[in-house]
Each structure stands twice: as structure tokens, then as C-alpha cells.
C-alpha positions in Angstrom: 8.9 88.8 121.8 8.2 86.4 124.8 10.6 83.6 124.2 8.3 80.9 125.9 5.4 81.6 123.6 5.3 78.8 120.8 6.1 79.4 117.2 3.3 79.6 114.9 3.3 78.1 111.5 2.5 80.4 108.4 2.4 78.7 105.2 3.4 80.6 102.2 2.7 79.4 98.6 5.2 80.9 96.0 6.4 79.9 92.6 9.7 80.2 90.9 8.9 84.1 90.5 12.0 85.2 92.6 10.8 89.2 92.8 7.1 88.1 93.6 8.3 85.3 96.3 10.4 87.5 97.8 7.9 90.5 98.0 5.6 87.8 99.5 8.1 86.8 102.3 8.9 90.1 102.9 5.2 90.7 103.6 4.8 87.9 105.7 7.9 88.9 107.7 6.9 92.3 108.4 3.1 91.2 109.4 4.3 88.7 112.1 7.5 90.4 113.0 6.1 90.6 116.7 5.2 87.3 117.1 7.3 83.9 117.0 6.7 82.3 113.9 8.1 79.2 111.6 7.5 79.7 107.9 6.7 76.6 105.6 7.3 77.4 102.1 5.3 75.8 99.5 6.9 75.7 96.5 5.7 75.1 93.1 7.3 75.2 89.7 3.7 76.1 88.1 3.5 73.3 85.8 4.6 69.5 85.6 3.4 67.4 82.6 3.8 63.6 82.6 3.4 63.7 78.6 5.6 66.5 77.7 9.2 67.4 78.5 10.8 70.9 78.3 14.2 70.8 76.5 16.3 73.7 75.2 14.9 73.0 71.9 11.2 73.4 73.1 8.7 70.8 74.3 9.0 67.4 73.1 6.6 64.3 74.0 8.0 62.5 77.2 8.0 59.0 75.2 10.4 60.4 72.7 13.2 60.5 75.0 14.9 57.9 77.0 14.5 57.2 80.5 18.1 58.0 81.0 17.7 61.3 79.6 14.3 61.9 81.4 15.9 61.3 84.7 18.8 63.6 84.3 16.2 66.3 83.0 14.4 65.6 86.2 17.5 66.0 88.2 18.3 69.2 86.4 14.8 70.5 87.2 15.2 69.6 90.6 18.4 71.2 91.1 17.1 74.3 89.9 14.0 74.1 92.0 16.4 73.4 95.2 18.6 76.4 94.2 15.5 78.7 94.0 14.0 77.3 97.4 17.5 77.6 99.1 17.3 81.2 98.3 13.7 81.5 99.8 14.9 80.0 103.1 18.0 82.0 103.1 15.8 85.4 102.5 14.0 84.5 106.0 17.3 85.1 107.7 16.8 84.4 111.4 13.1 83.2 111.3 13.0 79.4 111.2 12.1 78.3 107.9 11.4 74.9 105.9 10.7 74.1 102.1 8.1 71.9 101.0 7.6 71.1 97.1 4.1 71.0 95.5 3.8 68.5 92.6 0.4 69.7 91.2 0.8 68.3 87.4 -2.1 69.0 85.6 -4.2 69.9 88.5 -5.3 73.6 89.3 -3.2 75.2 92.1 -6.6 76.0 94.1 -7.4 72.6 93.9 -3.9 71.3 94.9 -3.7 73.8 97.6 -7.1 73.1 99.0 -5.8 69.4 99.6 -2.8 70.9 101.3 -5.1 72.9 103.8 -7.1 69.6 104.4 -4.0 67.5 104.7 -1.4 69.3 106.5 -3.5 70.8 108.2 -3.0 74.5 107.4 -4.6 77.4 109.6 -2.7 80.4 108.2 -2.0 80.5 104.6 -0.4 83.3 102.2 -0.4 82.8 98.4 1.7 84.6 96.0 -0.3 85.9 92.8 2.2 84.2 90.5 0.8 80.7 91.2 -2.2 81.8 89.1 -0.4 82.4 86.2 -0.6 82.4 83.3 -4.4 83.2 84.1 -4.7 87.0 85.0 -5.9 87.9 88.4 -8.4 90.3 86.8 -10.0 87.5 84.9 -13.3 85.9 86.6 -11.4 82.4 86.8 -8.4 84.0 89.0 -11.2 85.1 91.1 -13.5 82.3 91.2 -10.0 80.4 92.3 -9.5 82.7 95.0 -13.4 82.5 96.2 -13.1 78.8 95.6 -10.3 78.4 98.4 -12.5 80.7 100.5 -15.6 78.9 100.3 -14.1 75.4 100.5 -11.6 75.8 103.2 -12.1 73.8 106.4 -13.2 75.5 109.3 -10.2 75.6 111.2 -8.5 77.5 108.5 -8.0 81.3 108.8 -7.3 83.8 106.2 -4.3 85.3 108.3 -5.9 88.6 109.4 -8.9 90.7 109.9 -11.3 90.3 106.7 -11.8 93.6 104.6 -15.0 94.7 102.8 -13.9 93.1 99.6 -13.5 89.6 101.3 -16.4 89.9 103.2 -19.0 90.9 100.2 -16.6 88.9 97.7 -19.0 86.2 97.0 -22.2 88.5 97.0 -20.4 90.4 94.2 -19.8 87.5 92.5 -23.6 86.7 92.5 -24.4 90.1 91.6 -22.1 89.8 88.6 -24.0 86.6 87.4 -27.2 88.2 88.0 -25.9 91.4 86.0 -24.9 89.0 83.3 -28.3 87.5 83.0 -30.2 90.4 83.3 -28.1 92.1 80.2 -29.1 88.6 78.3 -32.5 89.1 79.3 -32.7 92.9 78.3 -31.3 91.7 74.9 -34.5 89.5 74.6 -37.1 91.9 75.7 -35.7 94.3 73.2 -36.6 91.8 70.8 -40.0 91.2 72.1 -40.3 94.8 72.0 -39.4 95.3 68.7 -41.9 92.7 67.8 -44.7 94.5 70.1 -43.7 97.4 68.2 -44.0 95.7 64.9 -47.3 94.3 65.9 -48.9 97.5 67.5 -50.0 98.8 64.5 -52.3 95.9 63.9 -54.5 97.1 67.0 -55.0 100.5 65.4 -58.8 100.9 65.2 -60.5 101.2 61.6 -62.4 104.0 60.9 -65.6 101.9 59.8 -65.3 99.8 63.1 -68.1 99.2 65.3 -68.3 101.3 68.5 -68.6 97.9 70.4 -65.4 96.7 68.6 -63.8 100.1 69.4 -64.6 99.8 72.9 -63.3 96.3 73.2 -59.8 97.4 71.6 -59.6 100.4 73.8 -60.2 98.3 76.8 -57.6 95.8 75.6 -55.3 99.2 75.2 -56.1 100.4 78.4 -55.5 96.6 79.8 -52.4 96.5 78.0 -51.4 100.2 79.2 -52.1 99.2 82.9 -50.1 95.9 82.5 -46.9 98.1 80.9 -47.5 100.6 83.5 -47.4 98.0 86.3 -44.7 96.2 84.2 -43.0 99.8 84.4 -43.4 100.2 87.8 -41.6 97.0 88.8 -39.1 97.7 86.2 -38.4 100.7 87.8 -38.6 99.5 91.4 -36.1 96.9 90.2 -34.0 99.4 88.3 -33.6 101.2 91.6 -32.9 98.5 93.4 -30.4 97.4 90.6 -28.9 101.0 90.5 -28.5 100.9 94.4 -26.7 97.5 94.2 -24.7 99.0 91.4 -23.7 101.9 93.5 -22.8 99.5 96.3 -20.8 97.5 93.9 -19.1 100.3 92.1 -18.3 101.9 95.6 -16.8 98.7 96.8 -15.0 98.0 93.8 -13.9 101.7 93.6 -12.7 101.2 97.1 -10.8 98.1 96.0 -9.6 99.9 92.9 -8.5 102.6 95.0 -6.6 100.2 97.7 -5.0 98.3 94.7 -4.0 101.5 93.3 -2.3 102.5 96.5 -0.8 99.2 96.7 0.3 99.5 93.1 2.2 102.8 94.1 3.5 101.5 97.3 4.8 98.5 95.3 6.0 101.1 92.8 7.8 103.0 95.2 9.1 99.6 96.7 10.4 98.5 93.7 12.0 101.8 92.7 13.8 101.8 96.2 14.7 98.2 95.3 15.8 99.7 92.0 18.1 102.1 93.7 19.2 99.6 95.9 19.9 97.4 93.0 21.8 100.1 91.4 23.6 100.8 94.4 24.7 97.1 94.9 25.6 96.8 91.2 27.9 100.2 91.6 29.2 98.6 94.9 29.6 95.2 93.1 31.3 96.8 90.2 33.5 98.6 92.8 34.1 95.6 94.4 35.3 93.4 91.5 37.3 96.4 90.1 39.2 96.4 93.7 39.1 92.4 93.6 40.4 92.8 90.0 43.2 95.4 91.2 44.1 93.4 94.5 44.5 90.2 92.2 47.0 92.3 90.0 48.7 93.3 93.1 48.7 89.7 94.4 50.3 88.5 91.3 53.7 89.9 91.5 53.4 89.0 95.4 52.5 85.3 94.5 55.7 85.4 92.1 57.9 87.0 94.8 56.6 84.4 97.5 57.4 81.6 95.1 60.8 83.2 94.5 61.3 83.5 98.2 60.0 80.0 98.9 62.7 78.7 96.5 65.1 81.1 97.9 64.1 79.9 101.4 64.7 76.1 100.0 68.2 77.1 99.1 68.9 78.8 102.0 67.7 75.8 104.4 70.1 73.7 102.3 73.0 76.4 102.4 72.1 76.2 106.1 72.3 72.4 106.5 75.4 72.2 104.6 76.8 75.2 106.6 76.0 73.6 110.0 77.6 70.2 108.8 80.6 72.4 107.9 80.2 74.1 111.2 80.4 70.9 112.9 83.1 69.5 111.1 84.9 72.8 111.7 84.2 72.6 115.6 85.8 69.0 115.4 88.8 70.3 113.6 89.0 72.9 115.9 89.1 70.8 118.7 92.1 68.8 116.9 93.7 71.9 116.1 93.5 72.8 119.9 95.2 69.8 121.0 97.8 70.0 118.1 98.4 73.5 118.9 98.9 72.6 122.8 101.1 69.8 121.8 103.3 72.2 119.4 103.4 74.8 122.1 104.8 72.3 124.4 107.4 71.1 121.6 107.9 74.9 121.1 108.9 75.6 124.5 110.8 72.6 124.6 112.8 73.8 121.2 112.9 77.3 122.8 115.1 75.7 125.8 117.4 73.8 123.1 117.6 77.0 121.1 118.9 79.1 124.0 121.3 76.5 124.7 122.3 75.9 121.2 123.0 79.5 120.9 125.0 79.9 124.1 127.2 76.6 122.8 127.6 78.0 119.6 128.8 81.3 121.1 131.1 79.3 123.2 132.1 77.2 120.6 133.0 80.1 118.0 134.9 81.9 120.8 137.1 78.6 121.4 137.6 78.2 117.6 138.8 82.0 117.9 141.2 81.3 120.5 142.3 78.1 119.0 143.2 80.3 115.9 145.6 82.3 118.0 143.3 85.3 117.8 144.0 85.5 114.0 142.7 88.3 112.1 143.4 89.6 108.6 145.0 92.8 107.4 142.8 94.2 104.5 144.2 96.6 101.3 142.6 99.9 100.7 141.4 98.5 97.5 139.5 95.6 99.5 137.9 97.8 101.8 136.9 100.7 99.1 135.6 97.6 97.0 133.5 96.4 100.2 131.9 99.7 100.8 131.5 100.8 97.3 133.9 103.3 97.7 132.5 104.3 101.0 129.0 105.2 99.6 126.5 107.0 101.4 123.9 104.4 100.7 125.9 102.0 102.9 126.7 104.2 105.8 124.7 103.3 108.9 122.9 105.5 111.3 122.6 105.4 114.9 119.6 107.0 116.5 119.0 109.0 113.3 122.5 110.4 113.4 125.4 109.5 110.6 128.2 107.4 111.9 131.5 106.8 110.6 130.7 102.9 110.2 129.7 101.4 106.6 128.3 98.2 106.0 130.1 95.8 103.6 130.7 92.5 101.9 134.0 90.7 102.4 134.2 87.1 100.6 130.4 87.2 100.7 130.1 88.0 104.3 128.4 91.0 105.6 130.6 93.2 107.8 131.0 96.5 109.3 133.9 98.6 108.5 134.3 101.3 111.2 136.8 104.4 109.8 138.9 105.8 112.9 138.1 109.6 113.3 140.6 111.9 111.4 140.1 114.3 114.0 141.7 112.4 116.8 145.3 112.0 114.7 145.4 108.6 115.9 149.2 107.7 115.1 150.0 104.6 113.3 151.6 102.8 116.3 148.8 103.7 118.6 146.2 102.5 115.9 148.4 98.9 115.5 148.3 98.4 119.5 144.8 99.5 119.4 144.3 96.8 116.5 146.5 93.9 118.4 144.4 94.4 121.6 141.2 94.1 120.1 142.4 91.2 118.3 143.0 89.2 121.5 139.8 89.8 122.9 137.3 87.0 122.2 134.0 86.6 123.8 130.5 85.8 122.8 129.3 89.1 124.0 132.1 91.3 123.0 132.0 92.7 119.2 134.8 90.8 117.6 137.3 92.1 115.1 137.9 90.4 111.8 140.4 92.8 110.5 141.7 95.8 109.8 143.3 98.4 107.2 146.1 100.9 107.8 145.3 103.3 105.1 142.5 104.3 105.6 142.7 103.5 109.2 139.6 101.4 109.9 138.8 98.2 111.6 136.6 95.6 110.3 134.1 93.9 112.7 131.0 91.5 112.6 127.9 92.9 111.3 125.0 93.0 113.6 121.9 92.6 111.6 119.5 94.0 114.4 121.4 97.2 115.1 121.9 98.7 118.3 119.9 98.7 121.6 119.2 102.2 121.5 117.2 102.0 118.3 115.0 99.0 119.4 114.2 100.6 122.8 113.6 104.4 122.0 113.0 104.3 118.2 109.5 105.8 117.3 109.3 102.9 114.7 109.6 100.0 117.1 107.3 97.7 114.6 110.2 97.7 112.0 112.8 97.6 114.2 111.2 94.3 116.3 110.7 95.4 120.0 111.8 93.3 122.6 109.6 91.4 124.9 110.5 91.2 128.7 112.1 87.7 128.3 114.4 89.0 125.7 115.3 92.1 127.7 116.6 90.1 130.8 118.4 87.9 128.5 120.1 91.2 127.0 120.9 92.4 130.2 122.6 89.0 131.5 124.6 89.1 128.4 125.7 92.5 128.8 126.4 91.7 132.2 128.5 88.8 131.3 130.6 90.9 128.6 131.2 93.8 131.2 132.3 91.0 133.7 134.8 89.4 131.0 136.2 93.0 130.4 136.6 93.5 134.4 138.4 90.4 134.7 140.9 90.5 131.9 144.2 89.2 132.4 146.7 90.8 132.7 145.0 94.1 133.6 141.2 94.7 133.9 139.7 96.7 130.9 136.9 99.2 131.5 134.1 100.1 128.9 133.9 103.7 130.0 130.8 104.7 128.1 128.3 101.8 128.6 125.0 102.8 127.0 122.3 101.1 124.7 123.9 102.9 121.9 127.1 100.6 122.6 125.0 97.4 122.8 124.5 95.7 119.2 122.0 92.5 118.6 122.5 90.1 116.1 119.8 88.3 114.1 119.0 86.3 117.1 119.0 89.4 119.4 122.1 88.1 121.1 124.0 91.2 122.8 127.6 92.1 122.0 129.4 95.2 123.3 131.4 97.5 121.7 132.8 100.9 121.7 135.0 100.0 124.9 138.6 101.9 125.3 141.1 99.0 124.6 143.5 100.4 127.2 144.1 98.5 130.6 143.2 100.4 133.9 143.4 99.4 137.5 141.2 102.2 138.8 138.3 100.7 140.7 136.6 104.1 140.5 136.3 103.5 136.8 135.0 100.1 136.9 132.2 101.5 139.6 131.1 103.7 136.7 130.7 100.9 134.6 128.4 99.3 137.3 126.4 102.4 137.5 126.0 102.7 134.0 124.9 99.1 133.7 122.0 100.0 136.5 120.7 102.8 134.4 120.6 100.3 131.3 118.7 98.0 133.4 116.2 101.0 134.4 116.1 101.7 130.5 115.2 97.9 129.8 112.6 97.9 132.4 110.8 101.7 131.2 111.8 101.7 127.8 113.0 105.5 128.3 115.9 107.2 127.8 115.7 109.3 131.0 115.9 106.6 133.3 115.5 108.5 136.4 111.8 108.4 136.2 112.3 104.5 136.6 114.8 105.1 139.6 112.2 107.2 141.2 109.5 104.6 140.5 111.3 101.8 141.9 112.2 103.9 145.0 108.5 104.3 145.9 106.9 100.8 145.7 105.8 98.2 143.3 102.6 99.8 142.1 104.5 102.7 140.8 107.2 100.4 139.3 104.1 98.7 137.2 103.0 102.1 136.1 106.6 102.9 135.0 107.2 99.5 133.1 107.5 99.5 129.5 104.2 98.3 127.8 105.9 97.3 124.8 107.5 94.3 126.6 104.2 92.7 127.5 103.1 91.7 131.0 106.2 91.8 132.9 106.1 89.3 136.4 106.3 91.8 138.9 108.6 89.6 141.2 111.3 89.5 138.4 110.6 93.4 137.7 111.1 94.1 141.2 114.2 92.2 141.5 115.8 93.9 138.3 114.9 97.2 139.7 116.7 96.6 143.3 119.7 95.2 141.0 119.7 98.6 139.5 119.1 100.5 142.8 122.3 98.4 144.1 124.1 99.5 140.7 123.4 103.3 141.1 124.2 103.4 144.8 127.6 101.5 144.4 129.5 104.6 145.6 127.4 104.8 149.1 127.3 101.0 149.2 129.0 99.4 152.4 129.4 96.1 150.5 132.8 95.8 149.4 132.3 92.8 147.7 129.5 94.0 145.3 131.4 93.8 141.7 130.7 92.7 138.3 131.0 89.2 139.4 128.4 89.3 141.9 126.4 91.3 139.7 126.5 88.3 137.1 125.4 86.2 139.5 122.3 87.7 140.8 121.4 88.6 137.0 122.0 85.1 136.0 119.2 83.9 139.1 116.9 86.5 137.5 117.3 84.9 134.0 117.0 81.1 135.5 113.7 82.4 137.0 112.5 83.9 133.6 113.4 81.0 131.7 111.4 78.6 134.3 108.5 80.8 134.4 108.4 80.8 130.5 108.8 76.9 130.3 106.1 76.3 132.7 103.4 78.6 130.5 102.9 80.9 133.8 103.6 84.2 131.6 102.8 85.4 128.5 105.4 86.8 126.3 103.4 89.9 124.8 100.3 91.4 125.7 97.1 90.2 123.4 97.1 92.2 120.3 100.3 93.8 120.7 102.2 92.5 117.5 105.1 94.9 118.1 106.6 92.7 120.9 106.1 89.4 119.3 108.9 89.2 117.1 111.4 88.0 119.9 109.2 84.6 119.8 110.2 83.9 116.0 113.8 85.4 116.0 115.1 83.1 113.4 114.2 84.9 110.4 115.1 83.3 107.0 118.1 85.0 105.8 116.6 85.0 102.2 114.1 87.6 103.8 116.5 90.3 104.2 117.5 93.0 101.9 121.2 93.0 101.2 121.4 96.8 101.6 119.2 97.5 104.2 119.5 94.2 106.0 115.7 94.2 107.3 112.9 92.0 106.0 111.8 93.1 102.6 108.2 94.4 101.9 108.6 94.9 98.1 111.5 92.3 96.8 112.5 92.9 93.1 115.1 91.1 91.3 118.2 92.9 90.0 120.4 91.8 86.9 122.7 90.0 89.1 119.9 87.7 90.1 119.6 88.5 94.0 116.6 90.4 95.3 116.5 93.8 96.9 114.3 95.9 98.7 112.6 98.2 95.8 113.4 101.4 97.6 117.0 100.3 98.4 117.9 99.1 95.2 116.4 102.3 93.3 118.6 104.2 95.7 121.6 102.5 94.9 120.8 102.7 91.3 120.1 106.4 91.4 123.2 107.3 93.3 125.1 106.3 89.9 126.1 102.7 90.7 126.0 100.4 87.9 127.7 97.3 89.8 126.0 94.8 92.0 125.8 95.3 95.8 126.5 91.8 96.2 129.3 90.7 93.5 130.6 94.1 92.5 130.3 93.1 88.9 128.8 95.4 86.5 125.2 95.1 86.1 123.9 94.0 82.5 120.8 96.3 82.8 119.0 98.1 85.4 115.3 96.6 84.7 113.8 95.4 88.1 111.6 92.5 88.1 109.0 91.8 91.1 109.6 88.7 93.3 105.9 87.7 93.5 107.3 84.1 95.0 109.4 85.7 97.5 107.0 88.3 98.7 104.3 85.5 99.2 106.7 83.8 101.5 107.4 86.8 103.4 103.6 87.6 103.7 103.2 83.9 104.8 105.7 84.0 107.3 104.4 87.1 109.1 100.8 85.8 109.2 101.6 82.7 110.5 103.3 84.4 113.3 100.6 87.2 113.6 103.2 89.9 113.0 102.1 93.1 110.6 103.4 93.0 107.3 
């Protein structure tokens, strides 16, 4: 198709019959498919009458209907016509098409179309047979309408294609049809005339008695009539031959037309069958599509319901999110305020820590002074008091050291917890020797030496202060440091300084110096505040310098054990001798991040202590040693006060207890002297650790561990309030419970 060729207008006259209209348009599209065309649809709704109105109840006079109703009906009919016309235009597809409505009222369609041919003008017209209804296309009037258009059309109009034989001889066949009709009528009249002539002919019969002249005249008449009849028959035969030839021509033309129409009918039937098949398949597809749509609608309903539900949840989530965001902003502000408060509290804590250390030393010195003011007074206990205090030396109150049982028992005297040490029966200590030992111990009062409270001669035992945190050996080398509260690096330096102070006091005792003779972690006890006190020294004066040097060497070993946390201190000694990196690897991780300079300084002091026999420094003694240790302690306090070092490693809860050493006394079990985990109230009103009080009752005791009075019953009640307080205390200090 050439794009520069102008589109030719093809006029198509169709009615309201959609099938016939679509077939006509399809024929037009096929015929001019190779030419650029523009289809003008002449749409007629067949018949419009101004005198009558067609309603759902039938045809009624227009005069009996109101004008408003007429307008409504006209609009309704126009809407139907516009809908059909839009379908025709849509059927044309990509071919340009426009619609033109024909209002013909009572006029015949062929006259209306002829007027349009003249006025538009129309050069090519395709007309659907449905426009001729209700007339039959076989009728003479329908044929006359077609011939009327052919004969009356203007010269500029064409029939849209090459005329076939039927269109060429259509008018001649029509004239022949008229002649044939008139000849049939004439034949009827001639038959009547023949009948008349036949009826009259007997009159012309000759009588027998006629004269010869009359007979001749009659014969002449008969001959003349016969000749006329022969001539007439010849003319009739000639006319009949012409009629026969013309009839054969007309029959042949009609037969060809009939065959053509029959072929078209078959073609139309085939097309209708194809269309029916397409319609059936389309209906099946439509049914499947409807089923699919229904199925998807059924699936869509729960999805829509879910969507609504999710939308509601989303709105709730959005509201919750906004609330949480506002809460988060508030929490951030609170956190910033809390950080500031924490910094302030940390500063106050450091100040209080320094004041606590100062007060501890002041209290210890004050206690020693008070003891001195009492002229070293101590008490002599009776055997009954000792047995009552120890519940007749119950195994439940017997103390262990390094998992070994000792001859020391925990007891209570005058509502005070004490440690009662029995003399070893194998030693066969005489009474005088025992009393001299008691007298010497009674005169020794120092904040870092275990003080004696009293004694008993039978059985031979000495009553000492009770140290709640046990010996240093259990804290450093126990596998359960979490329970026994491991020491951080600062507390270890303080313990070393306190032990050095106690050892220096012994070495400077008057009138004669004293030596310990067996200084090790098991001979160093810690109270609730982790204040160190020495015990287990030999109460006999000694002027032997070698034995004092042995105490100093033992103190050097103790320093290495505090640094490394190992019982075999030789490893720490070798690490100190190598370099600082090796020392860092050997340091006890449970003490937290050691300040390396302080650790190196302590290691140097330990090396000097261990090498005192080979040392050329004759002035090196416990006094000079105490000065060096005190300087290390002061440096440690300064680092801690300035916040330059941490007490414990992050996440290491086993070394954090020294920060909070002041545990409320009510948290301790009176039997185990450890923080309770499952406190139970006994009949005496005191709270005990469940395991401890059950063991106490299971061994046959029916008296109170605190008052020694008989228990009214053995029922144990959980102390939930105390347990909650202990848990809160642990949580606030990030200590595992």
C-alpha cells in the first residue's frame, strides 16, 4: 500500500442487523484491502414514524405520549443506535471509519439513498440487504428498488466494481419479465377467443342442400381462414421460437445467477459455520475466563481480607513505632543525663574510695591503740564456753584451708564470730610453754597481725579474730575464685603493702625481734574488707639475721604469687628476669589489666627479695622494703584516683568484688560466712544458707547456731525478701549470682 495515495471514501449502507452489517463491512474490507480507503457508514434504523411510538407494551400513537416521555424514548433509541454504530466503527479496526445516521421516516430506502448519492456525493456504495426488509429480496419490488438505484444514479457514481452479467442485463430481464406477464394475459384472452371460434365454427359447416356457389364461397372463406390461421401460426411459431430463445437466455442467466447465489449461500453457510465454531470456541474461552475470574476472585477475597488486616496491623505498627521512637528519644535523653550522673558518681566514688581507705587505716590504728590502752587485756575462757561456742567442736564448724581440714573451728562468743585454734596434741605442749605463748601473743597488737581475743587451758586453745574472707591461698589458687572473690591488681598491691607492714613490725619488735619463719599465702588472712593480717608466726624472740632474710625471701615469693596467681612462683621469677613482655604474659589475668610499670617495679622488688643472700646492699631490710612497697602503693592509688587504669578487665566479673568490698553483714550466712544464695529462715528468726542449715540439722543439732537455744521446730521458710535484696545487690555491681 502506497502511503502517498489518498484514501478513497467507500459508503456502506447498513441497518441494525449486526450479523448482516458485520458481513457487509467484512466484504468491503476484503475487497479494498490493497487500497487506502475511508469507510463512511450510512446507518439506518430501518423505520422511523412520526405518528407512532414503539414502547415495551407495543405501538401507541405519538399524540397520546407526553413530550417529556417522547424525548426520553428518542434519547433511548438514539443511545441504542449510537451503541450499534460504535460497534460497526470498532469492527473496522485500523481502517479509518466514520458514521452517518439516515433518518428516512416513511420514505422508501432506495429514494433516501438516491438522495444521499446526489447530495454527498457518493461514487461508491455498498448496500446491505437488511435495509430492504421487511421486503424479500426475491420480490419484484426489492428488485425494482435495486434497478431503481442503478437506473437513477448520477453519472459520477459507480457500482463499486466490474459489472457482471446479471447487473448488465438486469433491466432487459425486467422488461422480459413484464412482456412475459402481459403475454400470459393475452394467451388467456386468445384461448377464450379460440373457444368462441371453436364454438362458432360449427355454424360454418356446409349444409347438404346448399348450392354449389354457396359451397364454393364457404370453401373460399375456409381457405382464407386457413391461410390466415397458417400465417398466424407461422408468426406465432416464429414468435414462440424467439420467446423460446429469449427464455433459454433468461433461464441460463437466471441459472447462472442461481448458481452464483447458491455458491454464495454455501460460502455464507461455511462462513457462518466457521463463525459459529469461532463463537463456540469464544464462548468456551469466555466460560473458562469467567471460571478463572471467579476462581481468582475467590482467591482474591482472602487476600483482600489479609490486606485489610495487614493494613490495620501496619497502622498499629506505625503508631507503635512512633511511640517507640518518642520513647527512644526520651531514653536517649535519659541516657545522656545518666551518663553525666554516672561520671559524677564515679568521681564521688573515687573520692569516697580514698576516704574509705583512709578510714580503714585510721580504724585499724585506732583499734590497735585501744587495745594498747587496755594494757593488752585478753580473756580466759572456760571449757564449757569453748564447747558451747563450737557446738562441742562440731565438724560443721571446722574450717578448711586449701581443701584440707585444720584444727581451727568457727564459733560465736558474745554474739561475735571468732576463730578457735586447738593446740596440736602431737606437739605435747606443756602448760607453762602454752601460757608463755599466750602471754607473748597477748602483747602483740598490730592492724595487720591477727589479734588474740582469749585462750582456754583445757582444752588448750587460743581464740582469735575471725577473718571472713579466709586465707590468701584460697583466693589466689582456688578453682572457685568467683565464690571466694578474686582480688584485682590494686587490692593485691595493698595486700602486699599490708603484709610488709606486719612483717616489718615483727622484725622491729622490742625488746627482741620476732620472725615468722613460714610466710606464705596460707598464713595471710583477709577480713570482709580484704584487709590482710598475718598469723602463724613463731612467738619466740630471735636475733638471727639469716632467719629475717628468710622471711624477706618468702615475701619476695609472695609478691611473685600475687603477680602471677600461680602457686609455683619460679615461673614468675624467670619471666621477670627476661623482659617486660614475658612478665605481661605471666601476669594473672584475673587481676585485670595490670599497670606495666607497677608490675615491673613489684617484680624488681621481688627479685631483690629473692636475691637477698647474694645482695651487696647490707642496708636492705624489711624497713627499706616497706618504703619501696609503700611508694608502689601510693602510685597505684594515684593511678586509680585519676582514672588512668581500670580495676578489672571488661566482662571479667570474678575480679570486680574488690570494688564493692563492703557487703552488708545481713547477706552473710552465719554458718558458712559467705553471701547466701538461697536464704532460709529457721525457728530462731535468723536466716541461713539452705545447704548450711540443712547440714546443721542433719548432723543432729537441735539448737540455734546463733543463740545456742533449743529450736522450737525444724521447719525452714524461704526468705524471698532477703534473696531479692541480694540479687539486686549483685545486679547493680554486675556480679554473677
